[in-house]
C-alpha positions as CSV (number, residue, x, y, z in Angstrom):
1,X,-13.8,-17.1,0.1
2,X,-10.1,-16.4,1.5
3,X,-10.7,-16.7,5.6
4,X,-9.6,-13.1,6.1
5,X,-12.9,-12.7,3.6
6,X,-14.7,-14.5,5.7
7,X,-13.5,-13.5,9.3
8,X,-14.4,-9.3,8.0
9,X,-18.2,-10.9,6.3
10,X,-18.5,-12.0,9.5
11,X,-17.4,-9.4,11.4
12,X,-19.3,-6.6,9.0
13,X,-22.5,-8.4,9.6
14,X,-22.0,-8.1,13.3
15,X,-21.4,-4.5,13.7
16,X,-24.1,-4.1,11.5
17,X,-26.4,-5.9,13.3
18,X,-29.2,-4.1,15.3
19,X,-28.8,-6.7,17.7
20,X,-25.4,-6.2,18.4
21,X,-25.6,-2.6,18.5
22,X,-28.6,-2.7,21.5
23,X,-26.3,-5.5,23.6
24,X,-22.3,-3.2,23.0
25,X,-24.6,-0.5,24.4
26,X,-25.8,-1.8,27.0
27,X,-22.6,-4.3,28.1
28,X,-20.7,-2.1,30.1
29,X,-17.7,-3.5,28.8
30,X,-18.3,-2.5,25.0
31,X,-20.1,0.7,25.6
32,X,-17.0,3.0,26.1
33,X,-16.6,1.6,22.0
34,X,-20.2,1.5,21.2
35,X,-20.1,5.5,21.8
36,X,-16.4,6.0,20.4
37,X,-18.2,4.7,17.0
38,X,-21.3,5.9,17.2
39,X,-19.7,9.4,17.6
40,X,-17.1,8.7,14.7
41,X,-20.2,7.6,12.6
42,X,-21.7,10.7,13.1
43,X,-18.4,13.2,12.6
44,X,-18.8,11.0,8.9
45,X,-22.1,12.4,8.5
46,X,-21.5,15.6,9.6
47,X,-18.3,17.1,8.7
48,X,-19.7,19.7,6.4
49,X,-22.1,20.7,8.9
50,X,-18.7,21.0,11.5
51,X,-16.8,22.8,8.2
52,X,-19.5,25.5,7.8
53,X,-19.5,25.9,11.3
54,X,-15.5,26.6,10.8
55,X,-16.1,29.3,7.9
56,X,-18.9,30.6,9.5
57,X,-16.0,31.7,12.7
58,X,-13.0,32.3,10.4
59,X,-15.1,34.5,7.6
60,X,-16.9,36.5,10.2
61,X,-13.9,37.5,12.4
62,X,-15.6,35.7,15.3
63,X,-12.4,33.6,16.7
64,X,-10.2,36.7,16.5
65,X,-12.3,38.8,18.6
66,X,-12.4,36.3,20.8
67,X,-8.6,35.8,20.8
68,X,-8.8,39.8,22.4
69,X,-11.0,38.6,25.3
70,X,-14.3,37.0,26.3
71,X,-17.9,39.0,25.0
72,X,-21.3,39.0,25.6
73,X,-23.7,38.0,23.1
74,X,-24.4,41.6,22.6
75,X,-20.2,42.2,21.3
76,X,-20.8,39.4,19.5
77,X,-24.3,40.5,17.9
78,X,-21.9,43.5,16.6
79,X,-19.3,41.7,15.9
80,X,-20.7,39.9,13.3
81,X,-23.5,41.2,12.3
82,X,-25.9,38.5,13.4
83,X,-29.7,38.9,15.6
84,X,-29.4,37.7,19.5
85,X,-30.6,34.1,18.4
86,X,-27.7,33.9,15.4
87,X,-25.1,35.1,18.0
88,X,-26.2,32.6,20.4
89,X,-26.4,29.8,18.3
90,X,-22.8,30.5,16.3
91,X,-21.0,30.5,19.7
92,X,-22.8,27.7,21.0
93,X,-22.2,25.8,18.0
94,X,-18.0,27.1,18.0
95,X,-18.6,25.5,21.9
96,X,-19.5,22.5,20.5
97,X,-16.2,22.0,17.9
98,X,-14.3,24.0,20.6
99,X,-14.0,26.4,19.5
100,X,-15.4,28.3,21.8
101,X,-15.3,27.8,25.3
102,X,-18.1,30.0,27.9
103,X,-16.7,31.5,30.8
104,X,-19.1,32.9,33.4
105,X,-22.4,34.6,33.0
106,X,-23.1,35.4,28.8
107,X,-19.2,35.6,28.9
108,X,-17.7,34.0,26.1
109,X,-14.3,32.6,25.1
110,X,-11.9,31.8,22.7
111,X,-11.0,28.0,22.9
112,X,-8.0,25.1,22.7
113,X,-9.0,24.7,19.0
114,X,-9.7,28.5,18.0
115,X,-5.8,29.3,19.8
116,X,-4.4,26.7,17.7
117,X,-6.5,28.0,14.5
118,X,-5.8,31.3,14.9
119,X,-1.9,29.7,15.3
120,X,-1.7,28.3,12.2
121,X,-2.7,31.5,9.4
122,X,-2.0,29.0,6.5
123,X,-4.8,26.5,8.3
124,X,-7.4,29.7,8.7
125,X,-6.7,30.5,5.0
126,X,-7.6,27.6,3.4
127,X,-10.7,27.4,5.3
128,X,-11.8,30.4,3.4
129,X,-10.6,29.0,0.3
130,X,-13.1,25.7,0.8
131,X,-15.8,27.6,-0.7
132,X,-14.1,26.3,-3.2
133,X,-13.6,23.2,-3.2
134,X,-17.5,23.2,-0.7
135,X,-18.9,24.2,-4.4
136,X,-17.0,21.2,-6.9
137,X,-18.1,18.7,-3.8
138,X,-22.0,19.5,-4.1
139,X,-22.1,16.7,-6.1
140,X,-18.8,14.3,-5.4
141,X,-20.3,11.7,-8.0
142,X,-20.9,13.9,-10.7
143,X,-17.6,15.1,-10.3
144,X,-16.3,11.7,-10.8
145,X,-17.8,10.9,-13.1
146,X,-16.3,13.6,-15.7
147,X,-12.7,12.7,-14.3
148,X,-12.2,16.1,-12.1
149,X,-11.8,19.6,-13.0
150,X,-14.0,21.4,-14.9
151,X,-15.7,23.6,-12.1
152,X,-14.9,27.0,-9.5
153,X,-11.2,25.3,-7.8
154,X,-10.3,24.5,-11.3
155,X,-11.0,27.9,-12.6
156,X,-9.0,29.0,-10.0
157,X,-5.9,27.5,-10.1
158,X,-5.5,28.5,-13.5
159,X,-2.3,26.8,-14.5
160,X,-3.7,23.1,-13.4
161,X,-5.8,23.3,-16.7
162,X,-3.0,24.4,-18.5
163,X,-3.4,28.1,-19.1
164,X,-1.2,30.7,-17.9
165,X,-1.8,33.1,-15.4
166,X,-2.2,36.4,-15.0
167,X,-0.9,38.7,-12.8
168,X,-3.9,39.3,-10.8
169,X,-4.2,34.8,-10.6
170,X,-0.9,35.0,-9.4
171,X,-1.7,37.7,-6.4
172,X,-4.6,35.0,-5.4
173,X,-3.1,31.8,-5.7
174,X,1.2,32.7,-4.4
175,X,-0.9,34.4,-1.4
176,X,-2.6,31.4,-0.3
177,X,-0.1,29.2,-1.0
178,X,2.9,31.4,1.1
179,X,0.1,31.2,4.0
180,X,-0.5,27.5,4.2
181,X,2.8,26.4,3.6
182,X,4.6,27.5,6.4
183,X,3.6,24.3,8.8
184,X,5.0,22.4,6.1
185,X,8.3,24.1,6.0
186,X,8.5,23.6,9.4
187,X,8.2,19.7,9.1
188,X,10.9,19.9,6.2
189,X,13.1,21.6,8.4
190,X,12.7,19.5,11.4
191,X,13.4,16.5,9.1
192,X,16.0,17.7,7.2
193,X,19.4,19.7,8.2
194,X,19.9,22.3,5.8
195,X,22.6,23.5,6.8
196,X,24.6,20.9,5.1
197,X,24.3,22.2,1.8
198,X,25.8,25.2,0.2
199,X,23.2,26.1,-2.6
200,X,18.9,25.6,-2.7
201,X,16.5,25.9,-6.0
202,X,13.2,25.6,-4.7
203,X,10.9,24.9,-7.8
204,X,8.2,26.2,-8.3
205,X,8.5,28.1,-4.8
206,X,5.4,30.7,-5.3
207,X,6.6,33.5,-3.1
208,X,9.4,32.0,-1.4
209,X,7.9,30.9,2.2
210,X,9.7,28.2,2.3
211,X,13.3,30.1,1.3
212,X,12.3,32.4,4.0
213,X,11.8,29.3,5.9
214,X,15.1,28.3,5.1
215,X,17.5,31.8,5.4
216,X,16.0,31.7,9.1
217,X,17.4,28.5,9.8
218,X,20.6,28.7,7.6
219,X,21.1,32.0,6.4
220,X,24.6,30.9,4.8
221,X,23.1,28.5,2.3
222,X,22.6,30.2,-1.1
223,X,18.9,31.1,-2.0
224,X,17.5,30.3,-5.9
225,X,13.4,30.0,-7.0
226,X,12.5,28.8,-9.8
227,X,8.7,29.3,-10.6
228,X,6.3,31.2,-13.6
229,X,7.3,34.7,-14.6
230,X,4.9,36.0,-13.2
231,X,5.0,34.6,-9.4
232,X,8.6,34.8,-9.6
233,X,8.6,38.3,-9.9
234,X,6.3,38.2,-6.5
235,X,9.0,36.3,-4.9
236,X,12.0,38.8,-5.9
237,X,10.0,42.3,-4.8
238,X,8.7,40.7,-1.7
239,X,12.7,39.1,-0.8
240,X,14.2,42.8,-2.2
241,X,11.2,44.4,0.2
242,X,12.5,42.5,3.4
243,X,16.2,42.6,2.6
244,X,16.8,38.9,1.7
245,X,18.8,38.1,-1.0
246,X,17.3,35.8,-3.6
247,X,17.9,34.7,-7.6
248,X,14.5,34.4,-9.5
249,X,13.8,32.8,-12.5
250,X,10.7,33.1,-14.2
251,X,9.9,29.8,-16.8
252,X,8.1,26.9,-17.6
253,X,9.6,24.0,-15.5
254,X,8.2,21.8,-18.5
255,X,9.7,23.9,-21.6
256,X,12.8,25.7,-20.0
257,X,15.8,23.5,-18.1
258,X,16.2,24.8,-14.6
259,X,19.0,26.9,-13.3
260,X,22.3,24.9,-12.4
261,X,24.3,25.6,-9.3
262,X,22.8,24.5,-6.3
263,X,23.9,21.3,-4.7
264,X,20.0,20.4,-3.6
265,X,16.6,21.5,-5.4
266,X,13.6,21.0,-3.6
267,X,9.9,20.3,-4.3
268,X,7.7,21.2,-2.2
269,X,3.9,20.7,-2.3
270,X,5.3,20.1,-6.3
271,X,4.6,17.0,-7.4
272,X,1.2,15.6,-6.1
273,X,-0.3,18.7,-7.9
274,X,0.6,17.5,-11.2
275,X,-0.4,14.1,-13.1
276,X,2.3,11.4,-13.6
277,X,4.1,12.5,-17.0
278,X,4.1,16.2,-15.9
279,X,5.5,14.6,-12.6
280,X,7.8,12.7,-14.0
281,X,9.1,15.1,-16.4
282,X,9.8,17.6,-13.2
283,X,12.1,15.4,-11.6
284,X,13.8,15.1,-14.8
285,X,14.2,18.2,-14.4
286,X,15.7,18.7,-11.3
287,X,18.2,15.3,-11.7
288,X,19.0,17.5,-15.1
289,X,19.7,20.7,-12.7
290,X,21.7,18.9,-10.2
291,X,25.7,18.3,-10.2
292,X,26.5,14.3,-9.5
293,X,26.0,13.7,-5.6
294,X,24.1,16.5,-5.6
295,X,20.5,16.0,-3.4
296,X,16.4,15.8,-4.0
297,X,14.3,17.8,-1.1
298,X,10.2,16.1,-1.3
299,X,8.4,17.3,0.7
300,X,3.9,17.2,0.3
301,X,1.0,15.3,2.1
302,X,1.4,11.6,1.2
303,X,-1.2,8.9,0.6
304,X,-1.2,5.4,2.7
305,X,0.9,7.1,5.2
306,X,-0.2,5.8,8.6
307,X,-2.3,7.8,10.8
308,X,-2.5,10.2,8.0
309,X,-4.9,8.6,5.4
310,X,-7.9,11.2,5.8
311,X,-5.4,14.0,4.3
312,X,-3.5,11.9,2.1
313,X,-6.2,10.1,0.5
314,X,-9.4,11.5,1.5
315,X,-9.1,14.7,1.7
316,X,-6.3,15.2,-0.9
317,X,-7.8,12.1,-3.0
318,X,-11.0,14.7,-4.2
319,X,-9.7,18.2,-3.9
320,X,-7.1,17.4,-6.6
321,X,-9.6,16.0,-8.5
322,X,-11.2,19.4,-7.9
323,X,-8.3,21.2,-8.6
324,X,-8.2,18.8,-12.3
325,X,-4.5,18.2,-11.5
326,X,-2.7,15.7,-9.5
327,X,-3.1,13.4,-7.5
328,X,-1.5,12.1,-3.8
329,X,1.1,9.3,-3.7
330,X,2.7,6.9,-1.7
331,X,6.5,6.9,-0.3
332,X,7.2,4.1,-2.8
333,X,5.1,5.3,-5.6
334,X,7.4,8.8,-5.9
335,X,10.5,6.8,-4.5
336,X,10.3,4.9,-7.5
337,X,9.3,7.4,-10.1
338,X,12.7,9.2,-8.6
339,X,14.6,6.2,-9.2
340,X,13.1,6.4,-12.9
341,X,14.0,10.3,-13.0
342,X,17.8,8.8,-12.8
343,X,18.6,9.8,-9.3
344,X,21.1,6.9,-7.9
345,X,19.0,6.3,-4.5
346,X,15.8,7.8,-2.7
347,X,14.3,7.3,1.0
348,X,12.4,8.5,3.0
349,X,12.8,10.4,5.6
350,X,10.1,10.4,8.6
351,X,9.0,13.6,10.0
352,X,7.5,14.6,12.9
353,X,4.0,15.0,11.9
354,X,2.9,13.1,9.0
355,X,-0.6,14.8,8.5
356,X,1.4,18.2,7.0
357,X,4.1,17.0,5.1
358,X,5.9,13.9,4.9
359,X,9.8,13.7,3.1
360,X,11.7,11.7,0.3
361,X,15.9,12.3,-0.3
362,X,17.1,11.5,-3.5
363,X,20.4,11.1,-4.5
364,X,22.1,12.0,-8.0
């Protein structure tokens, strides 16, 4: 056994010892560490309950009502259609998660985490959407054994299992992507100055959330979008209604050539939705569409990111498995894929919040 293996075995044996745990909980210097570890272990155990409390607070409209001002229990009862005991139990659970907070006798207000949640509409949208993921994760071992897909989430993301979306399906997931992409767009555009480019082609751009963020940051950059026909049509209509110019092209990236003329192509939360073969095909299509010296901009949550492991390796590891397509990749793998696709160079550009997105820039 190697030295670090022996050390790990000793460490784990010590931490798992009931006698050591009792001692650590009594010794003043180790007591704070013991409490943090106990709380962290309980959070892992009870995480599903926490997420369901957040789901109840969002879907019932409780947080939105608290944002309007403090409420009594009776007012909460009427707003969320619960009896007094149910309303009080929900409020106390929300307070424990800092989604709400008590203020005076029988008055309840929005908490700091509740305010943060409401300030990021994409988070609330994902909380509502997670009902599908939780259904698939009711038996995670079964999901792992069947290799992913085949459940509620795969049925929602129709294209993940090879089916073209109809108009209703395109509307549903285009709205979700639009709601949840604003935070990613901000991280990407904070990390990379898009104003240095002349024309941007956003591949898999949905309803154009990233391109609208580009328009706000750099209105002089011309905007192009490529997505499935039903999705591109929605983007075209939305931009027209907002008085923004957009060249939107509908097609299938695996069958149709991407439009040319852009000096930068963006893939925002696209690669991790696809298995390795299709992901490489997308990169090759982007490389073919760019001129010599053109830029590829990739932004998405990535695996093995320090401080963001729970997002890349745990959350997206299971989410994409349930979806039936794709996997989170570490930056080094994406860089290697870019070079395999024909790009001259590729490098990561650090973002302020890798828990939301990391960025890789490749040159043609």
